N, C-alpha and C positions, 0 to 999 in steps of 0.2 A: 330264579329259573328252578322251582321245585321239582319239576318233572326231569330235570336231567338225571341221568343213570346214578351219579354220585350225589345227589341231593342237591338242597339249595346252598347258596353261599352263608356262611356264617362269620362271625369276628371272634377273636379270642385276644388275650393280652398276658404276658409275662413279664416276672420282674426277676433280674438276675442279681443274686446276693453278692456283696462285695465285688461288683465288676472292675473296679480299678486295681483289684489285686490279681485279675485272669491274665494279664499280658507281662512279659517280661521286659524290665527295665532297658532302656537303650543307651542310656548316658549312666556315668559313675555318679551315684547320688549317696552322700554318706550323712548320717544322723547320729545324735547321741544315742548309746544304748539304753535301753527301756530303766526304768526306776527298779532299783534293786539288784540290776545286774551292770552297774558302771564300774569301769575301771580305768584308773588315771591313764590319760594317754591314749584310750582305745576309743574307736568310733565303729557303727555299725554300716554295712554296705547293703542298700536294699538290690534284692536280685530280681523283686514284682515290682511293677508299678505302685504307685501309692496315690491315694486321692490328695489332690492339692500340689501335687509335682507338676511341672511345667507340661510334662508330655503324656500325663495320665489318659486325658480325653482321647488323644491321638493313638495312643497305643489300644486303648480298647476299642477303637473304631477299626481299626486295623485287625485286632484279635477276633471280634465277632463276624466281622466281613469275611474272613478268612474261612472261618467254619462253614458260613454259608455259601461259599464259593466251592469248598470242597464237597457239599451236598448238591452241586450241581444248580445253584441258585445264581443269579444275577444280581450284582450292586449297582445302584445308580452312579453314573459317571458324574453329570452335573450336580447331583445331590446325593452323596453316600449314604444319606439316612435310609433311603428307599430301597426295598429290593424286591425282585419277583422270582418266579419258578421259572424256569426255561418255557413252558408251555404258556406263561401268563395267568393261568387259572390262579396262582396265590400271589396276591401283592401284600407288602407290609411296610412298616417303618420301624426304626429304633430310635428312640429319645432318651439320652442317657442309658441308664439300665431298664428300659422298658421299652418290650417289644409288643406292636400291634399287627395283627395279622387278618386279612379276608381271605378266605377259602372255603373249600368244601370240607365237611368234617374229617374223612380221611387224611386229608392233605393237613388240616390242623393238628391232627394227632402225630403225624409224620413230623412236622416242624418242631413241636415241643419235643419230641423225642432227640431231634437233632440239638437242641438247645441242651436237653438233660444230660447228654452224652459229653460234654465238655463243661458245662457250667453247673454251678448250685442254683437251680431256677424253681420258681413256683408259678404256676398258673393263677392269675388273679382276676380274671373275669373271662365271662363268655356269652355271648348273645347269639340268636339265632331265631329262624323262622318256625321251628316246630313247636308243637302244642306245649312241651316241658321245658323249652328252653327260655331262659331269663329274656327280657325284652329291653332292659336297660342296661347301658355300662358307662363307667366314667373312668377317663384316661386323660392325662394332663389337666386336671380340673375341668374338663369339659364332657357333657353327658351325650351321648350317643345313644338313639332310641330306634327300636324295630316297629314300624307299623305294618302289621299283617295285612290288614284289609287295603293297603295301598301298594303293598309288595316293595317297601323301601326302607332305606335306612337314613336316618336324619341325624345332623350335627349341631348341637346347640351353638347360637352365634355367641362369639367372644365380646361381651359387653364393653371391655375393655377399647377394644379395635372399634367397635361401633361409637362409641363416646368420642374416640379420638377423630375418627372419619368425620364425625357431625361436626366437631370444633374446627378442624382444619378446612373445611367446607363452608365453615360460617353460617351453619345451618341451625346451631344450638341457640336457644333463646330464652 
């Protein structure tokens, strides 16, 4: 809808650095002191979640969703990886440390600032319908393309899923 007062929808992606260190550890987790700092009979207690610990993903999920909720966004109930703005114009998902959002330009900029306020984050991609916007974006090893002539975004098929579906339906020969 390029005639909308706030411009057409666009898509942007962000990557959060060291996301598993962003949340506070919930359990008492101890580890050996780093090389060069060892002391006989001493261990280190983790104050932050750490990649590979059992609750790291859960802590990260709660951390980023709380940040978005504080910014008046709604996080999915059935699937907490999805979120949207209260007016529904901004829609997005979080997969691990990657965020992918579809919204109008001002909303994308505001969303980026919400992330930057709390996390070390880098915008990793942007596509849009404008003349100077990129038209192709790769996220989660899938390509999303903008077709300006048809006024649409398309998502490349996941060939692994297609192969699996053909096999399960006994259509592969």
